[in-house]
C-alpha positions in Angstrom: 167.5 -171.5 33.3 166.3 -168.0 32.6 167.8 -166.6 29.4 168.2 -163.0 28.4 166.2 -161.8 25.4 164.2 -165.1 25.0 162.0 -165.3 22.0 160.6 -168.8 22.5 161.2 -172.2 24.1 160.4 -175.6 22.6 160.5 -179.1 24.0 164.3 -179.1 24.1 165.7 -175.7 23.2 165.3 -172.0 23.8 165.8 -169.3 21.1 167.2 -165.9 22.1 167.8 -162.7 20.3 171.4 -161.8 19.6 170.8 -158.7 17.5 168.3 -157.1 15.2 169.3 -159.6 12.5 170.3 -162.7 14.4 168.8 -165.2 16.8 170.4 -168.3 18.5 168.9 -171.6 19.3 170.6 -172.7 22.5 171.9 -176.3 22.9 172.7 -177.2 26.5 173.9 -180.5 28.1 170.4 -181.8 28.4 169.3 -181.3 24.8 168.0 -184.2 22.8 168.8 -182.7 19.5 172.2 -182.5 17.7 173.5 -179.1 16.8 175.7 -180.3 14.0 172.9 -182.3 12.3 170.5 -179.5 12.6 173.0 -177.0 11.1 173.8 -179.3 8.2 170.1 -179.8 7.4 169.5 -176.0 7.6 172.4 -175.4 5.3 171.2 -178.0 2.9 167.7 -176.5 2.7 169.3 -173.0 2.3 171.2 -174.3 -0.7 167.9 -175.2 -2.4 165.8 -172.0 -1.8 165.0 -169.4 0.8 162.0 -171.1 2.5 163.9 -172.2 5.6 165.5 -169.6 8.0 169.1 -168.9 7.0 171.9 -170.6 8.8 174.7 -168.1 9.9 177.2 -169.9 12.1 177.7 -172.2 15.1 179.4 -170.8 18.3 179.7 -171.4 22.0 178.5 -168.8 24.5 180.6 -169.0 27.7 178.4 -167.0 29.9 175.3 -169.0 29.0 177.2 -172.3 28.9 175.5 -173.2 25.7 176.3 -174.1 22.1 174.4 -171.8 19.8 173.0 -172.3 16.3 172.9 -168.8 15.0 170.4 -168.0 12.3 168.7 -165.1 10.7 166.1 -163.3 12.8 162.6 -163.6 11.2 160.0 -161.1 12.3 156.6 -162.4 11.5 153.5 -160.4 10.5 149.9 -161.3 11.1 148.4 -162.8 7.9 144.9 -161.9 9.0 145.6 -158.3 8.0 145.8 -159.4 4.3 143.1 -160.3 1.8 142.5 -164.0 1.0 143.7 -163.4 -2.6 147.1 -162.2 -1.3 147.3 -165.2 1.1 146.5 -167.5 -1.8 149.5 -166.1 -3.7 151.8 -166.5 -0.6 150.5 -170.1 -0.2 151.2 -170.9 -3.8 154.8 -169.8 -3.5 155.1 -171.7 -0.2 153.8 -174.9 -1.8 156.2 -174.5 -4.8 159.2 -173.9 -2.6 158.3 -176.8 -0.3 158.0 -179.1 -3.4 161.5 -177.9 -4.4 162.9 -178.9 -1.0 161.1 -182.3 -1.3 162.5 -182.9 -4.8 166.0 -182.0 -3.5 165.7 -184.6 -0.7 164.7 -182.4 2.3 161.5 -182.7 4.4 160.7 -180.4 7.3 158.6 -182.9 9.3 157.2 -180.4 11.8 154.8 -178.1 9.9 152.0 -179.0 12.3 152.8 -179.6 15.9 151.3 -182.7 17.6 148.4 -181.9 19.8 150.3 -182.8 23.0 153.0 -180.2 22.4 152.4 -176.6 23.5 152.1 -173.7 21.1 150.0 -173.1 18.1 149.5 -175.8 15.5 151.6 -174.1 12.8 154.2 -172.3 14.9 157.0 -173.2 12.5 155.5 -171.5 9.5 155.9 -167.7 9.7 154.6 -165.0 7.4 157.0 -162.2 6.6 156.9 -159.3 4.2 158.8 -161.6 1.8 156.3 -164.5 2.2 155.9 -167.6 4.2 159.1 -169.0 5.9 159.9 -172.1 7.9 161.8 -172.3 11.2 163.0 -175.1 13.4 164.5 -177.9 11.3 165.3 -180.0 14.4 163.4 -183.1 13.3 163.7 -182.6 9.5 165.2 -185.3 7.4 167.4 -185.7 4.4 166.6 -188.5 2.0 170.2 -189.4 1.9 170.1 -190.1 5.7 166.8 -192.0 6.0 166.4 -193.7 2.6 163.8 -193.3 0.0 161.0 -195.4 1.6 161.0 -193.6 4.9 161.5 -190.2 3.1 158.4 -190.9 0.9 156.3 -191.6 4.0 157.6 -188.3 5.6 156.6 -186.4 2.4 153.1 -188.0 2.4 152.5 -186.9 6.0 153.9 -183.4 5.3 151.6 -183.0 2.3 148.7 -183.8 4.5 149.9 -181.2 6.9 150.1 -178.7 4.1 146.4 -179.2 3.3 145.6 -178.6 7.0 147.7 -175.4 6.9 146.0 -174.2 3.7 142.6 -174.4 5.4 144.0 -172.7 8.5 145.8 -169.9 6.6 143.0 -169.1 4.1 140.0 -169.4 6.4 140.9 -167.8 9.6 
């Protein structure tokens, strides 16, 4: 289906603009992800710090026949316009806030896209004037849901992805 004001489309969902301050991730009949679970994980991360896009509300759009996860609209900027020293500072804050999320029992799990999925490798990490932010918590996990041994493995993988992102972000 063609959606008005489409920002992006992933494997299962489309994100559209609602206003200058809000976007909505659309959930239709054929989606493989659960809107309630994603909303709860987003709210959980928001309660820890501001790294993940802010959850606003859930609603149903009759004209689009879609459930919508409404969140803040993040407008990214191009990091290549900034000196490496500035990027190092943003990266330091990002790593600190990611560690806070891990300590609180939240792992994003999608910092680096698998090579067989379209888009750029680090599409879910956006630079804003306030620093680096994370979007799309669809496959994220809470330690309370998956247990500590699986959670630790997810963290291990995510920390490897952070190192790849560091090289990408500082050396491009």
